[in-house]
C-alpha positions as CSV (number, residue, x, y, z in Angstrom):
1,M,48.4,80.6,67.8
2,K,52.4,80.7,67.6
3,I,54.9,80.7,70.3
4,T,56.8,84.1,70.3
5,R,59.1,83.9,73.2
6,I,60.5,81.5,75.9
7,S,62.0,82.8,79.1
8,V,64.0,80.8,81.2
9,Y,64.5,81.3,85.2
10,K,66.8,79.7,87.6
11,V,65.4,79.3,91.1
12,N,67.2,77.9,94.2
13,L,64.7,75.7,96.4
14,P,66.4,75.2,99.9
15,L,64.7,72.3,101.9
16,Q,63.5,72.6,105.2
17,H,65.8,69.9,106.5
18,P,68.7,68.0,104.9
19,Y,67.8,64.9,103.2
20,R,69.4,61.6,102.8
21,L,68.5,58.6,100.8
22,S,69.9,55.5,99.2
23,G,71.1,54.3,102.3
24,G,72.5,57.6,103.2
25,R,75.1,57.7,100.3
26,L,73.3,60.6,98.6
27,Y,72.9,63.9,100.4
28,F,70.7,67.2,99.6
29,D,70.0,70.4,101.2
30,K,68.7,72.2,98.3
31,L,67.5,71.9,94.5
32,D,68.1,73.8,91.6
33,S,64.8,74.3,89.4
34,T,64.4,75.7,86.0
35,I,61.1,77.4,85.3
36,V,60.0,78.5,81.8
37,A,57.4,80.9,80.3
38,I,56.1,80.4,77.0
39,D,54.4,83.6,75.3
40,T,52.3,83.5,72.3
41,D,51.2,85.9,69.8
42,E,47.6,85.9,71.3
43,G,48.7,87.0,74.7
44,I,48.5,83.6,76.4
45,R,51.4,82.7,78.7
46,G,52.1,79.2,79.8
47,W,54.3,78.0,82.7
48,G,56.3,74.9,83.2
49,E,59.1,73.5,85.5
50,G,62.0,71.1,85.4
51,C,63.9,70.1,88.5
52,P,65.9,67.0,88.8
53,W,66.6,65.8,92.3
54,G,70.2,67.2,92.3
55,S,72.9,65.9,90.0
56,T,73.6,62.5,91.9
57,Y,70.3,60.8,92.0
58,L,69.9,60.0,88.1
59,P,71.7,60.8,84.8
60,A,70.1,64.3,84.9
61,F,71.4,67.6,86.3
62,P,70.0,71.0,86.8
63,R,72.2,72.9,84.5
64,G,71.6,70.3,81.7
65,V,67.9,71.4,81.7
66,R,68.9,75.0,80.8
67,A,71.6,73.9,78.2
68,G,68.9,71.6,76.7
69,I,66.4,74.4,76.5
70,E,68.9,76.5,74.7
71,E,69.0,73.8,72.0
72,L,65.4,73.5,71.8
73,A,63.9,76.7,72.2
74,P,64.8,78.1,68.9
75,Q,63.1,75.2,67.3
76,L,59.8,75.9,69.0
77,V,59.4,79.4,68.3
78,G,56.7,80.0,65.7
79,L,55.1,76.7,66.3
80,D,51.5,76.2,67.8
81,P,51.9,75.3,71.5
82,R,48.4,73.7,71.4
83,R,49.8,70.8,69.3
84,T,51.6,69.2,72.0
85,D,52.4,65.9,70.4
86,F,53.8,67.9,67.3
87,I,55.8,70.0,69.8
88,Y,57.1,66.7,71.2
89,R,58.1,65.2,68.1
90,T,59.9,68.5,67.1
91,M,61.8,68.4,70.4
92,D,62.7,64.6,70.0
93,L,63.9,65.3,66.5
94,A,65.9,68.4,67.5
95,L,67.6,66.7,70.6
96,P,67.2,62.9,70.9
97,G,66.9,61.4,74.2
98,H,67.2,63.6,77.6
99,P,63.7,63.5,78.3
100,Y,64.1,65.4,81.7
101,I,65.1,68.5,79.6
102,K,61.8,68.5,77.7
103,S,59.4,68.4,80.7
104,A,59.2,72.1,81.4
105,L,58.5,73.1,77.8
106,D,55.9,70.4,77.3
107,M,54.2,71.5,80.8
108,A,54.0,75.1,79.6
109,C,52.4,74.1,76.4
110,W,49.9,72.0,78.1
111,D,49.2,75.2,80.4
112,I,48.6,77.2,77.1
113,L,46.2,74.5,75.8
114,G,44.2,74.4,79.0
115,K,43.9,78.3,79.2
116,V,43.0,78.3,75.5
117,S,40.2,75.5,76.1
118,G,38.9,77.2,79.3
119,L,39.8,73.7,81.0
120,P,41.9,72.5,83.9
121,L,44.5,70.1,82.6
122,C,42.9,67.2,84.6
123,E,40.2,67.5,82.1
124,L,42.4,67.2,79.3
125,F,43.9,64.1,80.7
126,G,40.8,62.2,80.7
127,G,38.5,64.0,83.2
128,R,38.5,65.0,86.8
129,I,37.9,62.2,89.3
130,D,36.0,63.7,92.0
131,E,37.8,62.2,94.9
132,P,41.0,63.7,96.5
133,V,44.6,62.6,95.6
134,T,46.1,61.0,98.5
135,G,49.5,62.5,99.4
136,Q,52.6,60.6,100.6
137,N,55.1,61.5,103.3
138,S,58.7,61.2,102.3
139,V,60.8,60.1,105.1
140,P,64.7,60.5,104.9
141,T,67.3,57.8,105.7
142,G,68.0,57.7,109.5
143,T,68.1,55.8,112.7
144,P,64.8,54.1,113.3
145,E,64.0,56.8,116.1
146,E,64.8,59.6,113.6
147,M,62.6,58.0,111.0
148,I,59.7,57.8,113.4
149,K,60.1,61.3,114.1
150,S,59.9,62.1,110.3
151,I,56.7,60.0,110.1
152,Q,55.3,61.9,112.9
153,W,55.9,65.0,111.1
154,G,53.9,63.8,108.1
155,Q,51.3,62.5,110.5
156,E,50.9,66.0,111.8
157,R,50.1,67.2,108.3
158,G,47.7,64.4,107.8
159,Y,49.7,61.9,105.8
160,V,48.7,58.3,106.0
161,V,51.2,57.0,103.3
162,H,54.9,57.0,104.2
163,T,57.7,56.3,101.9
164,C,60.7,55.4,104.0
165,K,64.3,55.7,102.7
166,I,66.3,52.7,103.8
167,G,69.4,50.7,102.5
168,A,72.3,51.3,104.7
169,D,72.9,47.6,105.9
170,V,71.0,44.4,106.2
171,A,70.5,44.5,110.1
172,L,69.8,48.0,110.4
173,D,67.3,48.0,107.5
174,I,65.5,45.1,109.2
175,E,65.5,47.1,112.4
176,R,63.9,50.0,110.6
177,I,61.4,48.1,108.7
178,K,60.2,46.3,112.1
179,T,60.2,49.4,114.0
180,V,58.2,51.6,111.4
181,S,55.8,48.7,110.8
182,A,55.1,48.2,114.7
183,Y,54.7,52.0,115.0
184,L,52.1,52.8,112.3
185,P,48.4,52.3,112.9
186,G,46.4,50.1,110.9
187,N,45.0,52.8,108.7
188,E,48.5,54.1,107.6
189,T,50.8,52.0,105.0
190,A,54.7,52.1,104.5
191,T,56.8,52.0,101.4
192,F,60.5,51.1,101.8
193,D,62.3,52.8,99.1
194,V,66.0,51.6,98.8
195,N,66.7,53.8,95.8
196,R,69.1,51.0,94.2
197,A,71.4,50.8,97.3
198,W,71.1,46.9,98.0
199,L,73.0,44.1,96.1
200,M,70.8,41.1,95.3
201,D,71.7,39.0,98.4
202,E,70.9,42.0,100.7
203,A,67.7,42.6,99.1
204,L,66.9,38.9,99.5
205,R,67.9,38.7,103.2
206,V,66.0,41.8,104.2
207,M,62.8,41.1,102.3
208,N,62.6,37.5,103.4
209,A,63.4,38.4,107.0
210,V,60.2,40.5,107.1
211,K,58.1,38.4,105.0
212,D,55.3,38.8,107.6
213,H,55.0,42.6,107.2
214,V,52.6,44.3,104.9
215,C,54.5,46.8,102.9
216,Y,55.9,47.6,99.5
217,F,59.5,47.8,98.4
218,E,60.9,50.2,96.0
219,E,63.7,50.0,93.4
220,P,65.8,47.5,95.7
221,C,68.7,47.1,93.2
222,E,70.9,49.2,91.0
223,T,69.9,47.6,87.7
224,Y,66.5,46.4,86.4
225,E,67.9,43.0,85.9
226,E,68.9,42.6,89.5
227,T,65.4,43.8,90.6
228,R,63.8,41.4,88.4
229,Q,65.9,38.6,89.9
230,V,64.8,39.8,93.4
231,R,61.0,39.9,92.3
232,R,61.2,36.2,91.3
233,L,62.6,35.2,94.9
234,T,60.6,37.4,97.2
235,S,56.8,37.8,97.9
236,H,56.4,41.4,98.7
237,P,54.9,43.8,96.0
238,I,57.8,45.8,94.3
239,I,57.7,49.3,92.8
240,L,59.8,50.1,90.0
241,D,60.8,53.8,90.1
242,E,64.3,55.1,88.7
243,C,64.2,52.4,86.0
244,I,61.1,53.5,84.4
245,Q,62.4,56.3,82.2
246,K,60.4,55.8,78.8
247,Y,57.3,54.0,77.7
248,G,59.3,50.7,76.5
249,D,60.3,50.5,80.2
250,I,57.0,50.0,81.4
251,V,56.0,47.5,78.5
252,R,59.2,45.3,79.3
253,A,58.5,45.4,83.1
254,N,55.0,44.3,82.4
255,A,56.1,41.5,80.1
256,D,58.7,40.4,82.6
257,N,56.2,40.4,85.6
258,A,58.7,42.5,87.2
259,C,56.5,44.8,89.4
260,E,53.2,45.4,90.9
261,A,53.4,49.2,90.8
262,I,55.6,52.1,89.5
263,G,56.7,55.4,90.5
264,L,55.7,57.5,87.5
265,K,58.0,60.7,87.8
266,V,56.6,63.2,85.3
267,G,60.0,65.2,84.8
268,R,62.0,62.0,84.6
269,V,60.0,60.3,81.9
270,G,60.0,63.9,79.8
271,G,56.9,65.7,80.9
272,L,53.1,65.3,80.8
273,T,52.7,64.1,77.2
274,K,54.8,61.0,77.9
275,A,53.6,60.5,81.6
276,K,50.0,60.3,80.2
277,R,51.0,57.7,77.9
278,I,52.6,55.5,80.6
279,R,49.6,56.2,82.8
280,D,47.3,54.7,80.3
281,F,49.4,51.6,79.5
282,C,49.4,51.1,83.3
283,M,45.6,51.5,83.7
284,E,45.3,48.8,80.8
285,R,47.5,46.4,82.5
286,G,46.5,46.8,86.1
287,I,49.5,48.3,87.5
288,R,49.4,50.8,90.4
289,M,51.1,54.1,90.3
290,N,52.5,56.8,92.5
291,I,52.1,59.9,90.0
292,E,54.5,62.8,91.1
293,E,57.4,64.8,90.1
294,T,60.9,64.2,90.6
295,G,61.4,67.4,92.4
296,G,60.6,71.1,92.3
297,S,58.3,73.8,93.4
298,I,54.3,74.0,93.5
299,I,54.5,74.5,89.7
300,A,55.9,71.2,89.0
301,D,53.8,69.4,91.7
302,T,50.7,70.8,90.5
303,G,51.2,69.4,86.8
304,A,51.8,65.9,88.2
305,I,48.6,66.3,90.4
306,H,46.5,67.3,87.4
307,L,47.4,63.7,85.8
308,A,46.8,61.9,89.2
309,Q,43.7,63.7,89.5
310,A,42.5,62.2,86.2
311,T,43.5,58.7,87.3
312,P,40.7,56.3,88.6
313,R,41.7,55.8,92.2
314,I,42.0,51.8,91.9
315,F,45.1,52.7,89.8
316,L,46.6,55.4,92.1
317,R,48.5,54.8,95.3
318,A,49.7,58.2,96.3
319,S,51.5,61.5,95.2
320,W,54.4,63.2,96.9
321,L,54.3,67.1,97.1
322,C,58.0,68.1,97.0
323,H,57.0,71.7,97.5
324,D,55.8,70.8,101.0
325,M,59.5,70.2,102.0
326,L,60.8,73.7,100.7
327,T,61.4,77.0,102.3
328,V,60.5,78.9,99.2
329,D,57.1,79.1,97.5
330,T,57.4,80.0,93.8
331,A,53.7,80.5,92.9
332,T,50.0,81.2,94.3
333,G,47.5,78.7,93.6
334,G,48.4,75.1,92.8
335,A,47.7,71.9,94.4
336,R,48.5,72.0,98.2
337,N,48.4,69.7,101.0
338,Q,45.2,69.5,102.5
339,G,45.3,67.3,105.6
340,G,47.3,64.6,103.7
341,K,45.3,65.0,100.5
342,T,45.3,67.4,97.6
343,F,43.2,68.4,94.6
344,A,44.1,69.8,91.2
345,P,43.0,73.3,90.7
346,D,39.6,73.8,88.9
347,V,40.7,77.0,86.9
348,P,41.9,76.9,83.3
349,G,45.4,75.4,82.5
350,L,47.8,74.5,85.2
351,G,46.3,76.8,88.0
352,V,49.3,78.4,89.2
353,E,50.5,82.0,89.1
354,P,54.4,82.6,89.6
355,K,55.6,85.2,92.1
356,M,58.0,87.2,89.8
357,D,59.8,88.7,92.8
358,V,60.9,84.8,93.6
359,L,61.8,84.0,90.0
360,G,63.8,87.2,89.7
361,E,65.0,88.1,86.0
362,A,65.0,85.8,83.2
363,I,68.5,84.3,82.6
364,A,67.8,83.4,79.1
365,I,65.1,84.7,76.6
366,Y,64.5,83.1,73.1
367,Q,62.4,84.8,70.6
């Protein structure tokens, strides 16, 4: 089997509501997603998606995905897409770094491998766990009252895990944490995600002021070194998220006892191939994970849910579904919210069928 053509689609994904994070300093009302189709000489087509969360969240941006694919696609035409590790080594040789660029191509190759094997991707990632994947509600930065309304929106959809974006100022953050913690019933949990907005002294002041509240704190400071210092002086479990971008990052964090959990964003670490390796390390070392995408539609979300579906539940906290926040649906099938939980599709491959009227015409074709 050989790759004969790679087609690239650009799709705008408006959010249902404007979204602020990192203490309100970052604002988003839509996403720019890149969806790829890989065709083979045996008539099998695979789909993948790469969607950075805008251009201000991380050193990644939507047009960079498409520019990178322009570099990589000619190197992949003629190769066997089922050889996922070889495909990835080829991409790393052709374009060192830039992992977010490779995610969509990697996902499409896995989709082909699943279809040829007659197996859903979760079976290729270690085997389906016969339990639902818990979803999590992402709550944008706002006043305590606004954040409670966003939590209620999620509760109406069945969510019991809520990731609340904070980081504006110390006094307001303490108020947010106390208000949300007092509101949530005993069977629901909160993560307070700072998205790197605090200085170290702010992190210590807030976290020590609410030390009696049971919650996680996610990525409190700008750098790994700052967060590690906060870890030494606080008692709450810490989730590392933005600073986990490659395998070596989780190895270092584990050696430093820097976290109790991570946000494993498939697109950020370079795709399913790289995410699976990090997932396996975390399972060996007892590190819990949120396994999800950086952003994107049902296509990207479903790839992440396949990996989550194959992860024993003791290691899995929850998975965010970005497509649940969008006004556009790019495909039929896929991993949908079912009362706050979701399941990987049980059909071969990724389990999505893109809507070509939504994707429109390909903006680039390589063959």
